C-alpha positions, 0 to 999 in steps of 0.5 A: 107339385106346390102342394106336395112341396107344402105338405113336405115343410109343414110336415117339417115344421111339424117334426122341427117342433116336435123334436125340440119339445121332445129334446126340452123334455128330455134334457131336463130329466135327471138321467145320466148323459149317456143314457139321454143321448141313447133316448134322443137318438132313438127318438130321433130315428122314429120322428124321421121314420115317421116324417119320411114314412115309406119313403124309409124303407125305400131308402133301406133297400137302396143302400142294401142294394149298394153294399150287396153291388157294389158302386159302380154295378149299383149305378150301372144297374141304375142307369140301364134301368133308366135307359130301358124305362122309355123302352118299357112304356113304348112295349105297353103302349104298343101291347095297348095298341094291339090288345085295341085292333085285334080283340083275339090278341092277349098275352097269358101268363105262364100258368095259362099256358101251362094249363093250355099250351095252344092259348100261347097263338092268341101272344102273336098279334092277327095271328087268331084272325089271318087262321080264322080268315084262311078258313073262312077263305078257303071254305069259300072256295068252290072246285071246278 
């Protein structure tokens, strides 16, 4: 946590120093004020994108989703997603537990099911061991 904060403060400090250097460089160039303002805006956008990195793209995607959905629907979907997050972790934990307990359990992909439909039986927990146990138990019974 501290390392990320220090890195962020360092990037902000470097970005501020670069901004002021570019600002004074552009300020004293002989050009019209409109051109200077446009150039400074372009430099500011480039600097923000360089400092923010991939987070700038995530912010743009969030703004696009907000424009497309509207504020209330966007916030509703965000809250529902946050409420579903623990359930998603619980299902992931349960799946890993079942894969550890039942060696035949796995969730096949749609392509695997399309190529071989009976493989979907492996997605049912403990189904294959129960079938094997029933087959072995039936094979070992002796009719009197």
